KEZATOR-333978 format. One record per residue (C-alpha): residue in one letter; chain; x, y, z. Coordinates in Angstrom, 1 decimal. Layout:
BEGIN
   residuo   cadena       xx       yy       zz
         a        A        X        Y        Z
...
% end
This chain:
BEGIN
   residuo   cadena       xx       yy       zz
         m        A     25.1   -222.5    137.1
         i        A     24.3   -226.2    137.7
         e        A     23.5   -226.8    134.0
         a        A     26.6   -224.8    133.0
         n        A     28.8   -227.0    135.0
         r        A     27.6   -230.1    133.2
         g        A     28.6   -228.5    129.9
         v        A     32.0   -227.5    131.3
         a        A     32.8   -231.1    132.2
         t        A     32.3   -232.1    128.5
         m        A     34.2   -229.1    127.2
         q        A     37.3   -229.8    129.2
         s        A     37.5   -233.4    128.3
         a        A     38.6   -232.7    124.7
         v        A     41.1   -230.2    123.5
         h        A     39.3   -226.9    123.3
         e        A     39.8   -225.3    119.9
         t        A     39.1   -221.6    119.4
         d        A     38.4   -220.2    115.9
         q        A     41.2   -217.6    115.7
         g        A     42.8   -218.5    112.3
         a        A     46.1   -219.9    111.2
         d        A     48.0   -216.8    112.0
         q        A     47.4   -217.1    115.7
         r        A     48.1   -220.9    115.7
         a        A     51.4   -220.2    114.1
         d        A     52.6   -217.7    116.8
         q        A     52.4   -220.0    119.8
         g        A     56.2   -220.2    120.1
         r        A     58.1   -219.0    123.1
         g        A     57.9   -215.2    123.4
         q        A     54.6   -214.8    121.6
         i        A     51.4   -214.1    123.5
         a        A     49.5   -217.3    124.5
         v        A     46.5   -215.7    126.3
         s        A     45.5   -212.1    127.0
         v        A     42.6   -209.8    127.7
         t        A     42.4   -206.0    127.5
         d        A     40.0   -203.8    129.5
         l        A     37.8   -206.6    130.7
         r        A     34.5   -205.7    132.3
         l        A     32.4   -208.4    133.8
         k        A     29.4   -208.4    136.2
         f        A     27.2   -211.3    137.2
         p        A     23.5   -211.0    136.4
         g        A     21.6   -209.5    139.4
         e        A     24.8   -208.2    141.0
         k        A     25.5   -204.4    141.5
         a        A     29.2   -204.6    141.7
         f        A     31.6   -205.4    138.9
         v        A     33.8   -208.5    139.3
         f        A     36.3   -206.8    136.9
         k        A     36.4   -203.3    135.7
         d        A     38.9   -202.6    132.9
         v        A     41.3   -205.4    133.9
         s        A     44.1   -206.3    131.5
         l        A     46.4   -209.3    131.5
         s        A     48.8   -210.7    129.0
         v        A     50.7   -214.0    129.3
         p        A     53.5   -215.0    126.9
         a        A     53.7   -218.5    125.6
         g        A     55.6   -220.8    127.9
         e        A     55.3   -218.6    131.0
         k        A     54.1   -220.0    134.4
         v        A     51.9   -217.5    136.1
         l        A     50.3   -217.6    139.6
         l        A     47.1   -215.6    140.1
         l        A     47.1   -214.8    143.8
         g        A     44.5   -212.9    145.8
         p        A     41.9   -213.2    148.6
         s        A     38.9   -215.5    148.3
         g        A     36.1   -214.1    146.1
         c        A     38.3   -211.6    144.2
         g        A     37.6   -213.2    140.8
         k        A     40.7   -215.3    140.2
         s        A     38.7   -218.4    139.0
         t        A     36.4   -216.2    137.0
         l        A     39.3   -214.7    135.1
         l        A     40.7   -218.1    134.5
         q        A     37.4   -219.2    133.0
         v        A     37.4   -216.1    130.7
         l        A     40.9   -216.7    129.5
         g        A     40.1   -220.3    128.8
         g        A     37.0   -219.5    126.9
         l        A     34.5   -221.1    129.3
         i        A     33.0   -217.7    129.9
         p        A     30.8   -217.0    127.9
         a        A     30.9   -220.1    125.7
         v        A     29.8   -222.5    128.4
         i        A     29.0   -220.4    131.4
         d        A     26.7   -217.6    130.3
         v        A     28.0   -214.4    131.9
         p        A     27.8   -211.1    130.0
         l        A     31.2   -209.4    129.6
         k        A     33.0   -206.7    127.5
         y        A     36.6   -206.3    126.5
         a        A     38.7   -204.3    124.0
         d        A     40.6   -207.4    122.9
         i        A     41.0   -211.0    123.9
         r        A     43.3   -213.8    122.8
         k        A     42.3   -217.3    123.8
         p        A     44.5   -220.5    123.6
         r        A     44.2   -222.7    120.6
         s        A     44.2   -225.8    122.9
         s        A     43.8   -225.8    126.6
         g        A     43.1   -228.1    129.5
         y        A     41.2   -226.9    132.6
         v        A     41.3   -228.4    136.1
         f        A     38.3   -227.1    138.2
         q        A     38.2   -226.3    141.9
         d        A     35.5   -228.9    142.4
         p        A     36.6   -232.2    140.7
         d        A     33.0   -233.5    140.6
         t        A     32.2   -230.9    138.0
         q        A     35.0   -232.2    135.8
         f        A     33.8   -235.7    135.0
         c        A     31.5   -236.8    132.2
         m        A     31.8   -240.6    132.6
         p        A     30.9   -242.8    135.6
         y        A     34.1   -244.9    135.8
         v        A     37.8   -244.1    136.1
         d        A     38.9   -246.0    132.9
         e        A     35.9   -244.6    130.9
         e        A     36.8   -241.0    131.9
         l        A     40.4   -241.4    130.8
         a        A     39.4   -243.4    127.7
         f        A     37.1   -240.6    126.6
         v        A     40.1   -238.2    126.4
         l        A     42.2   -240.8    124.6
         e        A     39.5   -241.6    122.1
         n        A     39.2   -237.9    121.2
         r        A     42.9   -237.9    120.6
         q        A     42.5   -241.0    118.4
         v        A     44.8   -243.2    120.5
         a        A     44.7   -246.9    119.6
         r        A     42.8   -249.1    122.0
         e        A     45.7   -251.3    122.8
         d        A     47.7   -248.3    123.9
         m        A     45.1   -246.9    126.2
         v        A     45.5   -248.9    129.4
         p        A     49.3   -248.4    129.5
         r        A     48.8   -244.6    129.1
         m        A     46.1   -244.6    131.8
         r        A     48.5   -246.4    134.2
         e        A     51.3   -244.1    133.4
         v        A     49.4   -240.8    133.9
         l        A     47.7   -242.1    137.1
         g        A     51.0   -243.1    138.5
         r        A     52.4   -239.7    137.7
         v        A     49.7   -238.0    139.8
         g        A     49.9   -240.5    142.6
         l        A     46.7   -242.3    142.0
         d        A     47.8   -246.0    141.9
         l        A     44.6   -248.1    141.4
         e        A     44.7   -251.9    141.2
         e        A     41.4   -251.8    139.3
         l        A     40.7   -249.1    136.7
         h        A     37.0   -249.9    136.1
         i        A     35.8   -248.5    139.4
         p        A     33.0   -245.9    140.0
         i        A     34.4   -242.4    140.3
         e        A     31.9   -241.7    143.1
         r        A     33.8   -244.3    145.3
         l        A     36.9   -242.1    145.2
         s        A     37.6   -239.6    147.9
         l        A     37.6   -235.9    146.9
         g        A     41.4   -235.9    147.0
         m        A     41.6   -238.9    144.7
         k        A     39.1   -237.3    142.4
         q        A     41.3   -234.2    142.2
         r        A     44.2   -236.4    141.1
         l        A     42.0   -238.1    138.5
         a        A     40.9   -234.6    137.2
         l        A     44.5   -233.6    136.7
         a        A     45.3   -236.9    135.0
         s        A     42.6   -236.5    132.5
         v        A     43.8   -233.0    131.6
         l        A     47.5   -234.2    131.3
         l        A     46.4   -236.8    128.8
         l        A     45.2   -233.9    126.6
         e        A     48.7   -232.6    126.3
         p        A     47.3   -229.0    125.7
         e        A     49.4   -226.0    124.9
         v        A     47.9   -224.1    127.9
         l        A     47.2   -225.5    131.3
         l        A     44.6   -223.7    133.4
         l        A     44.7   -225.0    137.0
         d        A     42.1   -223.8    139.5
         e        A     43.4   -225.0    143.0
         p        A     44.3   -228.5    141.8
         s        A     45.9   -229.4    145.1
         a        A     43.4   -227.9    147.6
         l        A     42.0   -231.3    148.7
         l        A     45.3   -233.2    148.8
         d        A     47.5   -234.4    151.6
         p        A     51.1   -232.9    151.7
         e        A     52.5   -235.9    149.8
         g        A     49.7   -235.6    147.2
         r        A     50.4   -231.9    146.8
         q        A     54.1   -232.6    146.1
         q        A     53.2   -235.3    143.6
         i        A     50.7   -233.1    141.8
         w        A     53.1   -230.3    141.3
         e        A     55.9   -232.6    140.3
         a        A     53.6   -234.0    137.6
         v        A     52.7   -230.5    136.4
         r        A     56.3   -229.5    136.2
         g        A     57.1   -232.7    134.3
         v        A     54.8   -231.9    131.5
         s        A     55.0   -228.1    131.5
         a        A     58.2   -227.5    129.5
         g        A     57.3   -225.2    126.6
         r        A     53.7   -225.0    127.8
         t        A     51.9   -222.0    129.3
         v        A     50.5   -222.6    132.8
         l        A     48.1   -220.3    134.6
         i        A     47.5   -221.3    138.3
         v        A     45.0   -220.2    140.9
         e        A     46.2   -221.6    144.3
         h        A     46.1   -220.6    147.9
         r        A     48.7   -223.0    149.3
         i        A     51.7   -222.0    147.3
         e        A     54.7   -223.5    149.0
         e        A     55.4   -226.1    146.3
         i        A     55.2   -223.6    143.4
         v        A     56.7   -220.2    144.5
         d        A     60.2   -221.3    143.3
         w        A     58.9   -222.5    140.0
         v        A     56.4   -219.8    138.6
         d        A     57.9   -217.0    136.6
         r        A     55.5   -214.4    137.7
         i        A     52.8   -213.5    140.2
         v        A     49.7   -211.4    139.5
         l        A     48.4   -210.0    142.8
         f        A     44.7   -209.1    143.0
         a        A     42.9   -206.8    145.4
         p        A     39.6   -207.9    147.0
         d        A     37.7   -205.8    144.3
         g        A     39.2   -207.7    141.4
         s        A     41.7   -205.0    140.4
         i        A     45.4   -205.9    139.9
         l        A     47.6   -204.6    142.7
         a        A     50.9   -205.9    141.4
         d        A     52.5   -208.0    138.7
         g        A     56.1   -209.2    139.0
         k        A     58.6   -211.9    140.0
         p        A     57.7   -213.9    143.2
         a        A     60.6   -212.5    145.2
         e        A     59.7   -209.0    144.3
         i        A     56.0   -209.5    145.2
         f        A     56.7   -211.1    148.6
         t        A     59.3   -208.5    149.5
         a        A     57.5   -205.3    148.4
         y        A     54.0   -206.3    149.2
         r        A     54.2   -208.4    152.4
         r        A     52.1   -205.9    154.4
         t        A     49.5   -205.9    151.6
         l        A     49.4   -209.7    151.5
         q        A     48.8   -209.8    155.3
         e        A     46.2   -207.0    155.2
         n        A     44.2   -208.7    152.5
         g        A     44.5   -212.2    154.1
         i        A     46.5   -213.7    151.2
         w        A     48.7   -216.8    151.7
         y        A     52.4   -216.2    151.4
         p        A     55.5   -218.1    152.5
         g        A     55.8   -217.8    156.3
         v        A     52.2   -216.8    156.8
         w        A     51.6   -219.4    159.6
         e        A     54.6   -218.2    161.5
         d        A     53.4   -214.6    161.2
         y        A     50.0   -215.6    162.4
         i        A     51.4   -217.4    165.5
         r        A     53.5   -214.4    166.4
         h        A     51.0   -211.7    165.7
         r        A     47.6   -213.4    166.1
         d        A     45.9   -210.2    167.4
         t        A     46.8   -208.2    164.3
         w        A     45.2   -210.6    161.8
         n        A     41.7   -209.2    162.3
         t        A     40.1   -212.6    162.2
         g        A     37.4   -211.3    164.5
         r        A     36.3   -212.2    168.0
         v        A     33.6   -214.5    169.1
         q        A     31.8   -214.6    172.4
         s        A     31.8   -218.1    174.0
         p        A     28.2   -219.1    173.6
         q        A     27.7   -221.3    176.7
         q        A     29.3   -222.3    179.9
         g        A     31.9   -225.1    179.8
         a        A     30.6   -228.6    180.0
         d        A     31.6   -231.4    182.4
         l        A     34.9   -232.7    181.0
         a        A     35.0   -235.9    183.1
         e        A     32.7   -238.1    181.0
         p        A     33.3   -238.6    177.3
         v        A     30.8   -236.9    175.1
         l        A     31.4   -239.6    172.4
         s        A     33.0   -243.0    172.8
         l        A     33.7   -245.8    170.3
         r        A     34.5   -249.5    171.0
         g        A     35.1   -252.0    168.2
         f        A     33.5   -249.5    165.8
         v        A     33.3   -250.2    162.1
         g        A     31.9   -248.0    159.2
         l        A     31.0   -249.9    156.1
         r        A     30.9   -249.1    152.4
         g        A     28.9   -251.9    150.7
         n        A     29.9   -255.0    152.7
         a        A     33.5   -253.9    153.2
         p        A     34.9   -252.0    156.2
         a        A     35.8   -248.4    155.3
         i        A     37.0   -247.4    158.7
         m        A     37.7   -249.4    161.9
         v        A     38.3   -247.9    165.4
         e        A     39.3   -250.3    168.2
         e        A     38.7   -247.7    171.0
         a        A     38.5   -243.9    171.1
         e        A     36.9   -241.2    173.2
         v        A     36.1   -237.5    172.7
         h        A     35.4   -235.2    175.7
         a        A     33.7   -231.8    175.8
         g        A     36.2   -229.2    174.9
         d        A     38.4   -231.5    172.9
         f        A     39.8   -230.4    169.5
         i        A     40.5   -233.6    167.5
         a        A     42.5   -233.2    164.3
         i        A     42.1   -236.3    162.1
         v        A     45.1   -236.7    159.7
         g        A     46.2   -239.3    157.1
         p        A     46.7   -239.7    153.4
         n        A     43.9   -239.3    150.8
         g        A     41.6   -242.3    150.7
         a        A     42.6   -243.6    154.1
         g        A     39.1   -243.4    155.6
         k        A     39.0   -240.0    157.3
         s        A     35.8   -238.8    155.7
         s        A     34.3   -242.3    156.1
         l        A     34.8   -242.0    159.9
         l        A     32.8   -238.7    160.0
         l        A     30.1   -240.2    157.8
         s        A     29.9   -243.2    160.1
         l        A     29.7   -241.0    163.2
         m        A     26.7   -239.3    161.5
         q        A     25.4   -242.8    160.6
         l        A     25.3   -241.9    157.0
         l        A     27.2   -245.2    156.4
         p        A     26.2   -248.5    157.9
         t        A     28.0   -249.2    161.2
         a        A     28.7   -251.9    163.7
         g        A     30.3   -252.0    167.1
         s        A     29.6   -249.7    170.1
         y        A     28.9   -246.0    169.6
         v        A     27.8   -243.9    172.6
         l        A     26.9   -240.2    172.3
         e        A     26.3   -238.3    175.5
         g        A     25.6   -241.5    177.4
         r        A     23.1   -242.6    174.8
         l        A     23.9   -245.9    173.0
         l        A     23.4   -245.2    169.3
         q        A     25.0   -248.5    168.1
         g        A     25.6   -251.8    169.9
         r        A     23.9   -254.6    171.9
         g        A     21.5   -255.1    169.0
         r        A     20.4   -251.4    169.1
         k        A     20.6   -248.8    166.3
         r        A     19.2   -245.3    166.9
         t        A     19.2   -242.3    164.7
         c        A     22.0   -239.9    165.2
         p        A     20.5   -236.8    167.1
         s        A     21.0   -233.8    164.8
         d        A     20.4   -231.4    167.6
         r        A     23.5   -232.8    169.5
         i        A     26.0   -233.4    166.7
         g        A     26.6   -231.2    163.6
         f        A     28.4   -232.1    160.4
         v        A     30.2   -230.1    157.7
         f        A     30.5   -232.2    154.6
         q        A     33.8   -232.3    152.6
         n        A     31.8   -231.2    149.5
         p        A     29.7   -228.2    150.7
         e        A     27.1   -228.7    148.0
         f        A     26.0   -232.0    149.6
         q        A     24.9   -229.9    152.5
         f        A     22.6   -227.4    150.8
         v        A     18.8   -227.8    150.8
         a        A     17.4   -224.2    150.4
         q        A     17.1   -221.7    147.6
         t        A     18.9   -218.8    149.2
         v        A     21.9   -218.3    151.5
         l        A     19.7   -216.8    154.3
         e        A     17.2   -219.7    154.0
         e        A     20.1   -222.2    154.1
         t        A     21.5   -220.7    157.3
         a        A     18.0   -220.5    158.9
         f        A     17.0   -224.1    158.0
         s        A     18.4   -225.9    161.0
         l        A     17.0   -223.2    163.3
         h        A     13.5   -223.7    161.9
         m        A     13.9   -227.5    162.4
         q        A     15.0   -226.9    166.0
         g        A     11.9   -224.9    166.8
         g        A     11.3   -222.7    169.8
         m        A     12.1   -219.4    168.1
         s        A      9.9   -216.9    166.2
         r        A     10.6   -216.3    162.5
         a        A     12.1   -212.9    163.4
         e        A     14.4   -214.5    165.9
         v        A     15.5   -217.1    163.4
         e        A     16.2   -214.5    160.7
         r        A     18.2   -212.3    163.1
         k        A     20.3   -215.2    164.3
         a        A     20.9   -216.4    160.8
         e        A     21.9   -212.9    159.6
         d        A     24.3   -212.6    162.6
         c        A     25.9   -215.9    161.6
         l        A     26.3   -214.8    158.0
         k        A     28.1   -211.6    159.2
         t        A     30.3   -213.8    161.4
         f        A     31.4   -215.8    158.3
         h        A     31.7   -212.8    156.0
         l        A     28.7   -213.7    153.9
         h        A     26.6   -210.7    154.6
         g        A     25.3   -209.1    151.4
         l        A     24.8   -212.5    149.8
         e        A     21.6   -213.4    151.7
         s        A     19.4   -213.6    148.6
         r        A     21.9   -215.5    146.4
         h        A     21.4   -219.2    145.6
         p        A     24.1   -221.3    147.5
         y        A     25.3   -222.9    144.2
         q        A     26.1   -219.4    142.8
         l        A     28.7   -218.7    145.5
         s        A     32.4   -219.1    145.0
         t        A     34.0   -222.3    146.3
         g        A     35.4   -220.5    149.3
         q        A     32.0   -218.9    150.1
         k        A     30.3   -222.2    149.7
         r        A     32.7   -223.7    152.2
         r        A     32.1   -220.9    154.7
         l        A     28.3   -221.2    154.3
         s        A     28.5   -224.9    155.0
         v        A     30.4   -224.2    158.2
         a        A     27.9   -221.4    159.1
         t        A     24.9   -223.7    158.7
         a        A     26.4   -226.3    161.0
         a        A     27.7   -223.8    163.6
         v        A     24.5   -221.6    163.8
         r        A     23.0   -224.2    166.1
         r        A     25.1   -225.1    169.1
         q        A     25.7   -228.8    169.6
         a        A     27.8   -231.1    171.8
         v        A     30.0   -232.3    168.9
         l        A     30.8   -230.6    165.6
         l        A     32.3   -232.7    162.9
         l        A     34.1   -230.8    160.1
         d        A     35.6   -232.4    156.9
         e        A     38.4   -230.1    155.7
         p        A     36.6   -226.8    156.5
         t        A     39.6   -224.6    155.5
         f        A     40.0   -225.8    151.9
         g        A     39.5   -223.1    149.3
         q        A     40.0   -220.3    151.8
         d        A     42.5   -217.4    151.8
         a        A     44.7   -217.1    154.9
         r        A     42.4   -214.7    156.8
         n        A     39.3   -216.9    156.4
         a        A     41.2   -220.1    157.2
         f        A     42.5   -218.5    160.4
         a        A     39.0   -217.2    161.1
         i        A     37.4   -220.6    160.9
         l        A     40.1   -221.9    163.1
         e        A     39.5   -219.2    165.7
         y        A     35.7   -219.8    165.6
         c        A     36.2   -223.5    166.2
         e        A     38.6   -222.6    169.1
         a        A     35.9   -220.4    170.6
         l        A     33.4   -223.2    170.4
         r        A     35.9   -225.6    171.9
         r        A     36.4   -223.2    174.9
         s        A     32.6   -223.1    175.4
         g        A     32.5   -226.9    175.7
         t        A     31.7   -228.1    172.2
         a        A     33.9   -231.0    171.0
         i        A     35.5   -230.2    167.6
         v        A     36.4   -233.2    165.4
         m        A     38.1   -231.9    162.2
         v        A     39.6   -233.7    159.2
         t        A     42.5   -231.7    157.9
         h        A     45.6   -231.9    155.7
         e        A     47.1   -228.9    157.3
         r        A     49.9   -229.9    159.6
         e        A     49.8   -226.4    161.2
         i        A     46.2   -227.0    162.5
         a        A     47.3   -230.1    164.3
         e        A     50.2   -228.2    165.8
         l        A     48.2   -225.1    166.7
         a        A     44.8   -226.1    167.8
         a        A     44.4   -229.8    168.4
         t        A     44.2   -231.4    171.9
         q        A     44.6   -234.8    170.2
         v        A     45.7   -235.9    166.7
         w        A     44.1   -239.1    165.4
         e        A     46.0   -240.7    162.5
         i        A     44.1   -242.9    160.0
         r        A     45.9   -245.2    157.6
         g        A     44.5   -248.0    155.4
         g        A     41.0   -247.7    156.9
         t        A     42.1   -248.0    160.5
         l        A     42.6   -245.5    163.3
         t        A     46.2   -246.4    164.0
         a        A     47.4   -243.8    166.5
         i        A     46.2   -241.2    169.0
         r        A     48.7   -238.6    170.2
         p        A     48.6   -235.2    171.9
         g        A     48.2   -232.1    169.7
         g        A     50.3   -229.0    169.8
         r        A     47.8   -226.6    171.4
         m        A     49.6   -223.4    170.6
         l        A     46.3   -221.5    170.8
         k        A     46.2   -221.7    174.5
         g        A     45.2   -218.8    176.7
         d        A     42.6   -216.0    176.3
         g        A     43.3   -215.2    172.6
         a        A     41.3   -213.3    170.1
         a        A     38.6   -215.9    169.7
         s        A     36.9   -215.7    173.1
         d        A     36.8   -212.1    174.3
         a        A     34.0   -210.3    172.6
         q        A     31.2   -210.5    170.0
         g        A     32.2   -209.7    166.4
         e        A     33.0   -210.9    162.9
         v        A     35.0   -214.0    162.2
         s        A     36.1   -212.6    158.8
         g        A     37.1   -209.2    157.9
% end
């Protein structure tokens, strides 16, 4: 899978030509079929269950289609089949009665880091323009124009892509595909890592170039596109197609099905608030007695996190107490992830940093951040993985902690995987999971060992509604037990529902601290009894 992704990045950067003859290239006009597959059967090597069993889908040219379904149902895999990436680049055996692939297509991946084949922003965009034989003198104006269209306004274009936040990388990935001007756009959660303003900009950019083009979209957060797509294809958890029709028809006739399968739909947060107990997110036993709330578990004074020699995040003064739920908000690239990396001392820091009364930074001292007291969920879950199987990954921190037999470690790890709906995947390599499953595994590996503070960088991205709510409920259960939750999020609803405080970061500075909404008060579903977080 890792090697396949490297090939995918190269493939997407140029217009993908499929050898289907002049007759198909001539029928790409409105009303003709742009992409289709009939009786698709696909099963990943080593797996018993089929991802698809006799699935058929046909998309006319110029149509805008949303593929909607729960995490892990195969939406991204189907997009890769229709785009020709499977099996041309990603080697997965499949069968079908008939398939029609696009003559030219541009693909935006869930993980933007798999998209790029050049190290610098300008080189990545120039690579596309060179393939399209654009004159050198016209390249920079075109780069500026497309970056502005997706909301990525950079003073300097020759900067390393690795210095961009994941949200900024997502904008760059879309910009590179828009430069292709393909006949078919294949978009796999292109806005998952963006702030609300960024999501709006991304979809405005897609709308602006999509006239006459075919667009297939996989997306969980659909508010910005439900009034624009022509059609929704609704998938069941087993990869079969439940329904195919206009958005209004799907949301009216299948609302109960959407809720039962944990799929996002307009008004889903409101339904969750009103009917929390019916969402089957699971129940979690509070793991320990509440801690002393009087003293801060974490305090910062004149704290600075550095990238190179420049400040990436500055905090004049802030405190976190046991049982707090801190939601960190702000635009992409503001410094939210830099704050969490600095708290883990994965970036150089200055100023005063005290954790549980222990001075980690200040007065000439610098100590290692104690991993047994503070946990971290990276924004990119793959940065977190160190083991060869899902079970080993979950058990790793327990082995490092010590004090438990191998049997106890495996039992606790297996229980944690059940909690995060990852049972049955114990022997799979973490990199072979879907994006949503990787995200849940990264949360599980951090949560399996109870700590005083848990830092989470956008833990709900790539999740369907049920799993997003389940992660939120699990964090709420930890909070009630005394663990301090510090979560970076672009979801306004999380700040309103769960946060005791909201920290706003802009331009590399913590600019405001205000009370959160705390609508999850009381003895809700998260703290009553042992059970699964995800159904």
